[in-house]
MDTraj code that builds the backbone (N, CA, C; nanometers):
import mdtraj as md
import numpy as np

residues = "MET SER ASN ILE ASN PHE LYS ASP TYR LEU ASN GLU GLN LEU LYS ASP PRO ALA PHE LYS LYS GLU PHE GLU ASN GLU THR THR LYS LEU GLU SER ALA ILE ALA LEU THR LYS VAL ARG LYS GLU SER GLY LEU SER GLN ARG ASP LEU ALA THR VAL SER ASP VAL PRO GLN SER THR ILE ALA ARG ILE GLU SER GLY ALA ASN THR SER ILE ASP".split()
xyz = np.array([
    [3.7059, 0.4269, 0.1564],
    [3.5728, 0.4231, 0.0970],
    [3.4838, 0.5252, 0.1672],
    [3.4169, 0.6071, 0.0911],
    [3.3305, 0.7086, 0.1502],
    [3.1922, 0.6514, 0.1763],
    [3.1277, 0.7105, 0.2741],
    [2.9912, 0.6684, 0.3064],
    [2.8927, 0.7490, 0.2228],
    [2.7917, 0.6818, 0.1747],
    [2.6848, 0.7476, 0.1000],
    [2.5539, 0.6904, 0.1519],
    [2.4582, 0.7763, 0.1764],
    [2.3316, 0.7225, 0.2258],
    [2.2455, 0.6756, 0.1080],
    [2.1494, 0.5933, 0.1405],
    [2.0679, 0.5310, 0.0367],
    [1.9926, 0.6342, -0.0462],
    [1.9386, 0.7343, 0.0198],
    [1.8601, 0.8348, -0.0528],
    [1.9456, 0.9041, -0.1592],
    [2.0677, 0.9406, -0.1227],
    [2.1568, 1.0042, -0.2201],
    [2.1915, 0.9084, -0.3338],
    [2.2182, 0.7837, -0.2981],
    [2.2506, 0.6826, -0.3991],
    [2.1337, 0.6641, -0.4955],
    [2.0134, 0.6507, -0.4393],
    [1.8948, 0.6317, -0.5229],
    [1.8731, 0.7517, -0.6146],
    [1.8856, 0.8708, -0.5604],
    [1.8677, 0.9906, -0.6435],
    [1.9672, 0.9942, -0.7586],
    [2.0883, 0.9497, -0.7338],
    [2.1891, 0.9443, -0.8398],
    [2.1490, 0.8417, -0.9461],
    [2.1035, 0.7247, -0.9027],
    [2.0630, 0.6193, -0.9956],
    [1.9416, 0.6606, -1.0782],
    [1.8514, 0.7374, -1.0175],
    [1.7294, 0.7796, -1.0871],
    [1.7565, 0.8769, -1.2019],
    [1.8773, 0.9250, -1.2128],
    [1.9139, 1.0101, -1.3265],
    [1.9248, 0.9290, -1.4553],
    [1.9410, 0.7989, -1.4413],
    [1.9477, 0.7083, -1.5572],
    [1.8042, 0.6751, -1.5987],
    [1.7615, 0.7136, -1.7194],
    [1.6226, 0.6916, -1.7621],
    [1.5779, 0.5451, -1.7558],
    [1.6649, 0.4529, -1.7923],
    [1.6271, 0.3108, -1.7887],
    [1.6060, 0.2652, -1.6449],
    [1.6948, 0.3063, -1.5557],
    [1.6800, 0.2709, -1.4143],
    [1.5527, 0.3323, -1.3585],
    [1.5289, 0.4587, -1.3910],
    [1.4105, 0.5281, -1.3401],
    [1.2823, 0.4580, -1.3843],
    [1.2771, 0.4188, -1.5099],
    [1.1575, 0.3508, -1.5605],
    [1.1350, 0.2190, -1.4866],
    [1.2393, 0.1394, -1.4698],
    [1.2261, 0.0112, -1.4003],
    [1.1912, 0.0326, -1.2535],
    [1.2512, 0.1323, -1.1906],
    [1.2210, 0.1635, -1.0511],
    [1.0736, 0.2009, -1.0364],
    [1.0234, 0.2830, -1.1268],
    [0.8826, 0.3230, -1.1223],
    [0.7903, 0.2040, -1.1453],
    [0.8267, 0.1137, -1.2362],
    [0.7466, -0.0071, -1.2594],
    [0.7403, -0.0927, -1.1337],
    [0.8549, -0.1126, -1.0702],
    [0.8600, -0.1951, -0.9491],
    [0.7846, -0.1287, -0.8344],
    [0.7940, 0.0027, -0.8241],
    [0.7215, 0.0755, -0.7205],
    [0.5710, 0.0600, -0.7398],
    [0.5259, 0.0685, -0.8636],
    [0.3836, 0.0509, -0.8933],
    [0.3365, -0.0890, -0.8552],
    [0.4165, -0.1907, -0.8879],
    [0.3792, -0.3282, -0.8518],
    [0.3704, -0.3440, -0.7006],
    [0.4666, -0.2872, -0.6281],
    [0.4665, -0.2984, -0.4829],
    [0.3459, -0.2273, -0.4227],
    [0.3176, -0.1074, -0.4703],
    [0.2020, -0.0328, -0.4205],
    [0.0720, -0.1071, -0.4499],
    [0.0627, -0.1694, -0.5660],
    [-0.0563, -0.2475, -0.6017],
    [-0.0705, -0.3688, -0.5112],
    [0.0398, -0.4347, -0.4834],
    [0.0373, -0.5523, -0.3957],
    [-0.0084, -0.5136, -0.2558],
    [0.0435, -0.4032, -0.2054],
    [0.0046, -0.3564, -0.0722],
    [-0.1432, -0.3200, -0.0698],
    [-0.1906, -0.2506, -0.1726],
    [-0.3315, -0.2105, -0.1790],
    [-0.4234, -0.3317, -0.1871],
    [-0.3875, -0.4296, -0.2701],
    [-0.4695, -0.5502, -0.2827],
    [-0.4788, -0.6229, -0.1494],
    [-0.3658, -0.6398, -0.0831],
    [-0.3643, -0.7093, 0.0454],
    [-0.4497, -0.6355, 0.1475],
    [-0.4365, -0.5035, 0.1519],
    [-0.5131, -0.4231, 0.2477],
    [-0.6633, -0.4364, 0.2239],
    [-0.7045, -0.4195, 0.1001],
    [-0.8478, -0.4271, 0.0679],
    [-0.9016, -0.5677, 0.0943],
    [-0.8242, -0.6688, 0.0581],
    [-0.8682, -0.8071, 0.0807],
    [-0.8898, -0.8319, 0.2291],
    [-0.7935, -0.7914, 0.3112],
    [-0.8043, -0.8137, 0.4558],
    [-0.9170, -0.7319, 0.5170],
    [-0.9313, -0.6055, 0.4734],
    [-1.0399, -0.5210, 0.5241],
    [-1.1761, -0.5777, 0.4873],
    [-1.1822, -0.6508, 0.3770],
    [-1.3075, -0.7120, 0.3329],
    [-1.3329, -0.8455, 0.4013],
    [-1.2368, -0.8906, 0.4804],
    [-1.2520, -1.0170, 0.5512],
    [-1.2382, -1.1382, 0.4609],
    [-1.1702, -1.1220, 0.3489],
    [-1.1543, -1.2323, 0.2543],
    [-1.0187, -1.2993, 0.2711],
    [-1.0183, -1.4293, 0.2564],
    [-0.8918, -1.5020, 0.2479],
    [-0.8432, -1.4924, 0.1035],
    [-0.7202, -1.5322, 0.0818],
    [-0.6704, -1.5362, -0.0559],
    [-0.7565, -1.6304, -0.1393],
    [-0.7967, -1.7406, -0.0811],
    [-0.8799, -1.8371, -0.1533],
    [-1.0150, -1.7752, -0.1907],
    [-1.0761, -1.7021, -0.0953],
    [-1.2044, -1.6359, -0.1236],
    [-1.1905, -1.5364, -0.2393],
    [-1.0861, -1.4551, -0.2334],
    [-1.0640, -1.3564, -0.3390],
    [-1.0383, -1.4244, -0.4724],
    [-0.9633, -1.5314, -0.4694],
    [-0.9356, -1.6062, -0.5925],
    [-1.0647, -1.6583, -0.6538],
    [-1.1531, -1.7075, -0.5699],
    [-1.2802, -1.7624, -0.6186],
    [-1.3647, -1.6542, -0.6852],
    [-1.3801, -1.5396, -0.6188],
    [-1.4640, -1.4342, -0.6767],
    [-1.3957, -1.3648, -0.7946],
    [-1.2636, -1.3738, -0.8015],
    [-1.1880, -1.3120, -0.9113],
    [-1.1649, -1.4066, -1.0274],
    [-1.1951, -1.5336, -1.0061],
    [-1.1749, -1.6374, -1.1072],
    [-1.0286, -1.6482, -1.1509],
    [-0.9395, -1.6416, -1.0512],
    [-0.7968, -1.6666, -1.0740],
    [-0.7494, -1.7641, -0.9672],
    [-0.6422, -1.8360, -0.9920],
    [-0.5920, -1.9288, -0.8902],
    [-0.5455, -1.8549, -0.7638],
    [-0.5598, -1.9206, -0.6492],
    [-0.5127, -1.8627, -0.5229],
    [-0.3641, -1.8338, -0.5304],
    [-0.2905, -1.9170, -0.6010],
    [-0.1458, -1.8958, -0.6130],
    [-0.1147, -1.7634, -0.6831],
    [-0.2017, -1.7209, -0.7728],
    [-0.1828, -1.5919, -0.8403],
    [-0.2012, -1.4775, -0.7413],
    [-0.3036, -1.4882, -0.6566],
    [-0.3253, -1.3865, -0.5528],
    [-0.2029, -1.3791, -0.4625],
    [-0.1507, -1.4943, -0.4219],
    [-0.0334, -1.4982, -0.3344],
    [0.0872, -1.4333, -0.4016],
    [0.1072, -1.4620, -0.5294],
    [0.2217, -1.4030, -0.6005],
    [0.2064, -1.2515, -0.6137],
    [0.0855, -1.2057, -0.6422],
    [0.0623, -1.0616, -0.6524],
    [0.0908, -0.9949, -0.5183],
    [0.0379, -1.0527, -0.4113],
    [0.0559, -0.9934, -0.2794],
    [0.2013, -0.9952, -0.2342],
    [0.2792, -1.0889, -0.2837],
    [0.4206, -1.0949, -0.2452],
    [0.5069, -1.0051, -0.3337],
    [0.4451, -0.9449, -0.4355],
    [0.5189, -0.8566, -0.5246],
    [0.5935, -0.9284, -0.6351],
    [0.5655, -1.0562, -0.6531],
    [0.6328, -1.1334, -0.7579],
    [0.5810, -1.0911, -0.8950],
    [0.6618, -1.1136, -0.9963],
    [0.6173, -1.0881, -1.1335],
    [0.5036, -1.1835, -1.1654],
    [0.3899, -1.1286, -1.1997],
    [0.2722, -1.2105, -1.2242],
    [0.1930, -1.1534, -1.3396],
    [0.1508, -1.2412, -1.4275],
    [0.0563, -1.1988, -1.5298],
    [-0.0774, -1.2609, -1.4946],
    [-0.1826, -1.1884, -1.5220],
    [-0.3169, -1.2377, -1.4925],
    [-0.3812, -1.2744, -1.6244],
    [-0.4043, -1.4032, -1.6422],
    [-0.4629, -1.4525, -1.7671],
    [-0.6093, -1.4827, -1.7486],
])
top = md.Topology()
chain = top.add_chain()
for i, resn in enumerate(residues, 1):
    res = top.add_residue(resn, chain, resSeq=i)
    for name in ("N", "CA", "C"):
        top.add_atom(name, md.element.get_by_symbol(name[0]), res)
traj = md.Trajectory(xyz[None], top)
């Protein structure tokens, strides 16, 4: 079995349009989760505080920050 590094493997997989689209979607969700968490913490807000001012359940904030699939209703 030959060794292949992750970067090479990923670049090969990204040649598949369906994989690339899903990878980009997941990357966007992760970047959004990181940004939300950073801004919330820099603002001195707890998840509960943010949920209150955003009018969404705290559990939704937690799911977004963890990168879980979440819809905001």
